[in-house]
VONURO-759154 format. One record per residue (C-alpha): x, y, z. Coordinates in steps of 0.001 Angstrom, whole numbers, plus 500000, padded with zeros to 6 digits. Each point is the difference from the previous one (the first is absolute). Example, Ala and Ser with C-alpha at 12.3 -4.5 7.8 and 13.67 -1.06 7.14 Angstrom:
residues 2
> X/Y/Z
> 512300/495500/507800
> 501370/503440/499340
//
This chain:
residues 344
> X/Y/Z
> 500000/500000/500000
> 501247/503561/499340
> 501428/501596/503136
> 497586/502942/499654
> 497127/497673/500832
> 501747/498684/503118
> 501414/503202/501533
> 497764/502994/500762
> 501116/503514/499122
> 501941/501575/502861
> 501557/503390/500722
> 503214/501188/501648
> 498859/502428/502728
> 502272/502879/501009
> 499425/499263/503703
> 499988/496783/502002
> 496667/499378/501752
> 500360/497727/503020
> 497588/498257/502391
> 501761/500534/503328
> 499632/497715/503021
> 499294/502451/502851
> 499203/497670/502878
> 500780/496452/501044
> 496492/498419/499758
> 498391/498009/502768
> 498760/497112/497870
> 498571/500643/496537
> 501318/503308/498564
> 497425/502794/499903
> 499837/503086/497744
> 501246/502171/502872
> 503270/498053/500005
> 500967/501443/496598
> 500570/503366/498309
> 500611/501046/496389
> 502940/502289/499222
> 502223/501063/497105
> 503769/500151/499767
> 502646/500469/497336
> 500587/497136/497601
> 502980/498054/501405
> 503033/499254/497851
> 501910/496707/499862
> 503610/499655/501082
> 502446/497505/498525
> 498518/496469/499769
> 496478/501311/500677
> 496802/500311/497960
> 497281/502637/499821
> 496691/498167/499600
> 496792/501759/498987
> 497223/498004/501672
> 496926/499204/497915
> 498030/497541/502143
> 500173/500040/503801
> 499016/496801/501780
> 497731/499779/503043
> 500655/496866/502046
> 498709/498607/503316
> 503615/499567/501111
> 500368/503795/500094
> 498281/499906/503368
> 503058/498254/501417
> 502408/502242/498117
> 498300/503103/501435
> 499556/498711/503547
> 503490/498497/500148
> 501016/496714/501535
> 499918/497951/496780
> 503185/497958/500080
> 500544/499915/496248
> 500255/503697/499097
> 500816/503108/502067
> 497100/502135/501182
> 499001/502767/497596
> 501764/503165/501244
> 497850/502739/501477
> 500148/503175/497936
> 500868/498133/496815
> 497928/498487/497179
> 497942/496979/501005
> 501857/496764/499304
> 498381/498423/496968
> 500603/497971/496895
> 499498/501618/496630
> 500504/499578/496267
> 501828/502769/498223
> 502338/500966/497195
> 503687/500865/500300
> 500320/503623/498883
> 503658/500427/501030
> 502547/497249/500515
> 503479/500257/501426
> 500403/496242/500109
> 501320/498170/496941
> 497689/497003/500510
> 496784/502031/499850
> 498823/501735/496843
> 497968/503186/499909
> 496501/499333/498705
> 499876/496526/501580
> 497153/499114/502336
> 500651/498691/503500
> 498108/498853/503110
> 501283/500483/503511
> 500233/501985/503220
> 499295/503482/498657
> 497530/501382/502571
> 496812/502010/499685
> 501411/502891/497957
> 500470/501174/496430
> 503754/499431/499895
> 502412/497756/501855
> 503796/499914/499975
> 501036/496411/500677
> 502889/497622/499759
> 499732/496646/498198
> 499164/498218/503272
> 496597/501741/500066
> 499009/498531/496617
> 498117/496706/500344
> 499112/499384/496344
> 501717/501360/496910
> 497008/500090/497676
> 501801/501588/497065
> 497358/500079/497272
> 496682/498704/501378
> 498331/497036/498298
> 496627/500588/501686
> 498317/503087/501493
> 502495/501947/502095
> 497647/500118/502989
> 500139/496193/500247
> 503629/500199/501101
> 498855/501674/503218
> 497388/497311/500736
> 499736/496552/498496
> 503607/500300/498767
> 501048/501816/503175
> 500113/498694/503550
> 496340/498900/499914
> 500174/497525/497133
> 503561/499020/500847
> 498900/499189/503564
> 497265/497711/498671
> 502355/498291/497544
> 503012/499488/502273
> 498120/499155/503208
> 498024/497270/498244
> 503075/498709/498218
> 502245/499944/503070
> 497614/499079/502816
> 496687/498919/498446
> 501503/496962/498269
> 496685/499344/498264
> 499034/496633/498628
> 496894/499429/497897
> 496577/499863/501636
> 501051/501662/503248
> 497757/502566/501705
> 501424/503498/500481
> 498302/502632/502171
> 500893/503645/499274
> 499150/503114/502035
> 499675/503453/498375
> 499220/497882/496978
> 498962/502855/497705
> 503002/502162/500867
> 503133/500576/497992
> 501755/496972/501532
> 496994/497744/500545
> 498583/500382/496501
> 503321/498804/498577
> 500213/497144/502511
> 496564/498716/498970
> 500925/499886/496323
> 503352/498303/500629
> 498323/497434/502264
> 497448/499120/497327
> 502693/499765/497325
> 501788/497455/502227
> 496909/497774/499958
> 498966/500800/503563
> 496768/501152/501633
> 500022/503709/500902
> 497729/501322/502781
> 499968/503724/500730
> 498996/502184/502937
> 499389/503666/499267
> 498216/503029/501398
> 496925/500660/497841
> 497466/498253/497797
> 501351/501875/496976
> 503479/498650/500702
> 498574/496502/500424
> 498558/500278/496496
> 503332/501193/498606
> 501832/497111/501652
> 497816/497360/498351
> 499172/501828/496777
> 503345/501579/499167
> 502800/498444/502038
> 499118/496325/499660
> 499153/499114/503594
> 497899/496877/500423
> 498121/501731/502819
> 500246/503204/502006
> 498336/501391/503116
> 499446/503401/501601
> 501721/499692/503366
> 498052/503001/501325
> 496629/498268/499639
> 500674/496259/499769
> 500330/497607/502913
> 503674/499265/499386
> 500113/497014/502337
> 497130/498379/498073
> 501580/500940/496642
> 503294/498394/500949
> 498251/496878/501243
> 498245/499686/496623
> 503250/500503/498089
> 501633/497069/501757
> 503696/499480/500572
> 502219/502860/498844
> 503378/499087/498534
> 501416/503520/499568
> 498896/503201/501754
> 501253/503184/498332
> 499253/502606/502654
> 500392/503767/500049
> 497751/500924/502933
> 500671/497793/503035
> 497730/500323/503042
> 496766/498058/500479
> 499900/498614/496449
> 503470/498547/500449
> 499003/498407/503303
> 497040/498320/498309
> 501899/498917/496888
> 502771/498355/502016
> 497440/497598/501388
> 498962/498953/496481
> 503513/499350/498656
> 500840/496622/498564
> 502849/497977/501474
> 503182/501302/498400
> 498306/503270/499019
> 501929/503142/499120
> 499215/503506/501238
> 501465/502985/498175
> 499792/503120/502194
> 500264/503077/497796
> 498320/502554/502251
> 497953/500685/503123
> 497601/502662/498723
> 497194/499191/502444
> 502117/501104/502966
> 499719/503769/500445
> 502909/500291/502440
> 502648/497703/501469
> 500564/502181/503074
> 499071/498355/502277
> 500020/496622/498235
> 496432/498710/499530
> 499009/496823/501839
> 498545/496996/498199
> 499820/496238/499991
> 503098/497906/500635
> 500771/498333/496674
> 503078/497917/500793
> 497994/496794/500362
> 498448/500422/496544
> 503415/500532/498414
> 501378/496945/501776
> 497210/497470/499512
> 499302/500999/496388
> 503754/500140/499211
> 499584/503410/498418
> 502622/502122/498270
> 499448/503688/500752
> 502152/502404/498007
> 500173/503749/500345
> 500560/501519/496577
> 501565/503446/499527
> 500492/500737/496329
> 503159/502076/500501
> 501877/496908/501173
> 499813/498711/496428
> 500990/502908/497736
> 502449/497746/498155
> 497029/498087/498608
> 498053/503048/498769
> 501137/499830/496376
> 498992/496339/499717
> 496566/500735/501473
> 499403/503091/497838
> 500887/498163/496789
> 497699/497076/500854
> 497037/502185/500993
> 500566/502320/497042
> 499783/497038/497629
> 496735/498863/501608
> 498477/503465/499572
> 501048/500196/496339
> 498571/496502/499388
> 496688/501024/501585
> 500393/497519/502863
> 500161/502573/502785
> 497661/502951/500599
> 500220/502825/502502
> 498028/503005/501203
> 501323/503450/500835
> 498540/502862/502018
> 501875/503054/498759
> 499535/503531/501324
> 501362/503085/498276
> 502399/502242/501917
> 501353/500016/503544
> 497122/501790/501713
> 498394/496771/501222
> 503242/498448/501225
> 499493/500985/503644
> 496900/497811/500347
> 501018/497234/497561
> 501450/497539/502545
> 497000/500405/502294
> 497634/499310/497087
> 501662/496754/498966
> 499711/498746/503585
> 496281/500744/499759
> 499911/497887/496830
> 498841/502837/497762
> 502413/499368/497134
> 498891/498013/496957
> 503302/498453/499017
> 503608/501074/500449
> 500086/503550/501410
> 502201/502411/498051
> 500374/503731/499558
> 500843/501314/496528
> 501991/503224/500357
> 501202/500484/496438
//
């Protein structure tokens, strides 16, 4: 496809708009924790790049990056742009391995421009083969999480039953399709009747349920033994699902979105006995532990999209004005697909 159909028109602003983290949030970041400002466009030093962001990503993990205490990346600094992933174009390069005009995905923050070293680049897109926005979602950490977590820890064999939380989200919708393509039964839990319909009608789930209205204990009993649980929410649903796991089952823990705060730690059921007697494998999965596998995952998922074997939804807003409330809204489940901001 011609690149003009894959990359939207973008500008090169004379100032650098930034979404600043003002306060360390207590739980889910609120609009009052952010401010919008403008500064001069930064300039790269030797071995650095100036990236003009085009799509800014909104991710549930930003709660941890804003609050601090995540053990896989430093806390977002107060007074600086909110830590975020983004897709952009290199407008100035002072590094011989990076060409101006190439597209990249990485740690560029919620701002128009970012000066970064090569270590901040997660994917060197070059010339996109599919829509540029996809590289911030299904070809970014969301789709790569689904692909690598299933490959490394799901260890699927045909006819197994896989339960997925946030099943209509950017990660879960990819998980469901990959599970079905592996010849397994995909069961989704999601937060609205509309998302239930999208899970079964668009993303290939065998069945899906609204966890806000369904009797989850009864649903899980009807499903029967679960071989793999791909979980992004934790909490009560996790406690129930553990008690439906098959012997030798695998749990992939990708998030804990149902827990509003970990200070003090919430109390729940003791699950050690379930892990022991069911001989469960329970793996925490943090995508940034596996950056060396990103290129492999992107190429595989890209090929599936081009072949028409993988679909995805995006929820794209225009401009930065809504950034302050964007994280809060995804925790309320208001997004209809991968949440992005186009700032071209």
